[in-house]
N, C-alpha and C positions, 0 to 999 in steps of 0.2 A: 295030388297034383303038384308037380314041380314047376315053379314059376321063376322066371328071370326078371328082376327089377333093376333097370338101369337108371342111374342118376347122373344128371349134369351137376356141375359145381357152381360156377359163377351165376349169381342171380337165383339159384335154386337152394343151395345150402347156406348162403349168406346174402345180405342185402347188397345188391350190385351198386346201388346208388352211393355206397360208401367209397367206392373206388373208381366209378365209371369215368369221371372227368379226367382223372390222372391217367387211366388206361388208354382212353382215346387220344389224349395228348401224346402219349408214348407212341402209339401207332402212327400218328401224323409225323412226329419228329423222326421216327425210324425211316419212313419213306423219304423225307426231306434229306436226311443225312446220307442215306444209302444211294438215292437216285439223283441227288442234287437238284431236286424239284423245289419250287416255291411252295409255301404252305397251302396256297389256294389250289394248286394242282393236286397235291396230295389229298386234300379234303374232297375234291371232286372225284378222284379215282376211287376213294374209299366209298363215297356215297353211291357211285355207279355200281359198285359191287356189294351193296347192301351192308356196309360197315359204317355205322353212324354212332354219334355220341349218346344214343338212347336205344333201348331195345324195342323193336317192333316185331310184328308177326313174320316179316320177311328178313329179319336180321340174320347175317351169316358170320362166319368166323374170319377174323383178320388173319389168323395164322394160316388157314387154308388159302386165303387170297395171296398172301406173300409167297407161299410155296408155288402157287400157280404162276406168279410173276417170275419165278426162277431164282428168287432170293434164297440164300442158304439157310437151312434150318438152324445150324449152330449159331450163325450170326444173329438171327432173330431171337433165338433162345437166350443167348448171353445178354442182348439188349433188353429183352423183356424182364429177365430175372433181376437185372440191375435196377430197373425202374418200377417194378411192381410194388404198390403201396400196401403191403400186408398190414402194416401198423394202423392203417385207417379203417380196417374192418372192425365193426362193433360186435363183439361176441354176444352181447345181450340181444341182438336182433337176428342171430343165426339159429340154425336148426339145433335141437338138443340131441345129445348122444342117446338119451332115453327113447326119443321118437325113432331114431334109426334102428335101435334094438327092436322096436315094435315091427318095423318094416322087415327086419331080418327074420322074424318069425313067420312072415307071410311068403317068403321066397328067398332066393339067392340074390343079395344086393351087390351091385357092381357100380363103380364110379368111372365114368368116361369123361375126360376133361382135356381141353386143348391147352391147359396150363402145363408147364414143365414139371418134372418130378420134384424139383427143389421148391418151386412155388406152391405146388400142391401140398407138400408136407408142411410148409409154413402156414398155409391157410388152415389146414386141419388142426394144427396145434393152436393157432390163434383162436379158433372157435371152440377149443376145449376137447378136441379128439386126439389125445396124445397116443391112444391106441387105435389104429385104423380099424373102423368097424366093418369095412367092406370086404367081401370075399375076394374081390380082385379090384385093382385100380390100374387103369390104363391112361397114361399121359401122352402128350404130343411128342415127347422125345423117346418113346419106347418102341416105335414102329420101324426104326431104321432110317438112316439119313436120306435114302432115296425114295422112301414111301411116305407120302403125305398122310397126316392123321385124318382119318375119316370114320365117323361114328357108324355109318352103315356097315363098313367092312369089319369094324371091331365087334359090332353086335352080331354080325353073321358068323364070325369066328367063334364067338361064345355059344351061339345056338348050335353050330356044327360040332362043337367039342363036347357038348353035354346033351342029355335028353330032357328037354324042357317042353312042357305042355303049352306054355304061353309066354309071351314077352310083353312087358310094359316099360315104356320109357317116360321118365319124369324130368321136365326141364322147362326153361322159360323162353326158349326160342323154337318156333314151329319148324322152320326149315332145317335146322341142325340137330334138334333133339327129338322131334316127333315124326317127321317124314321118314327118317331111316327105319324106324320101328314099323311104320305102316307098310313100307315096301317089303318088309319081311313077314308080313301077315300078322303083326302084333297090334298093340294099341298104345296110346300115349295120353298123358295128362299135361296140358300146358298150364303152368302155374304162373301167378303174378309175383311170386316171391316165396321165401321159405315159410311165411305165415300160412300158406295154402297147404302145406304138407300134412298137417294134422288131419284135415278133412279128407285128403286123398287116402291117408292110411286108414281112417275109419271106414270109408266107402269101399276100399279094396278088401278090407277084412270082412265086410258084410256081403261082398259080392255085388255091390250096386254102384259101380262107377258111372257117373253121368255128369254132364256139364252143369255147373252151378255157379254161384257168385265167386267161389274161391278158385275154380279151375275150369278149363275147357277139356272135354273128353273127346278123343278121336279113336275110331276103330277102323281097321282095315276092312275093305269091302270084299277082299278076296277070300 
């Protein structure tokens, strides 16, 4: 059986709490600088679009929201790259290359992230992955200027390009990481952080994925 295993990056491969405060501050300041809004209005709009300073089950991508607002991808990319605090990530709390090698033996592993290519490379190097372990990596600046980054479309392209018997998405946000896989007839593991990945790998290898203390398991009803 050939299996496609899709990974999220932020909050899945490393501890998002290391950078979340700074990342959210950057999102707010970008809206204020670009739109001329007071901070209160920027925070309100982000909240109304499920972009908050903490991850919840309904959390969505700030990048996708900015593109829907009509803000330029290159402008946000440059702003985000300039302010992303890679140095604050604690490698000791991140996923190990050995564990990702174990996942790679269970299927084709792919990384889908709304980070830019530059930030993605920096994060992987920061957590000790100087050689990218993923069969394919897709970042937000790889889809073309006029095409918003969308995990559903990226997963669909991967499924259409290869013959896979199954799809599983692993991430910390239900709406952006799990729902796209369910729409494609796959399944998903909603993790609370990279500490959950060892249990996911064990259960995936044994063929017994199920909701537990470490993660929630979702399967398409189709």
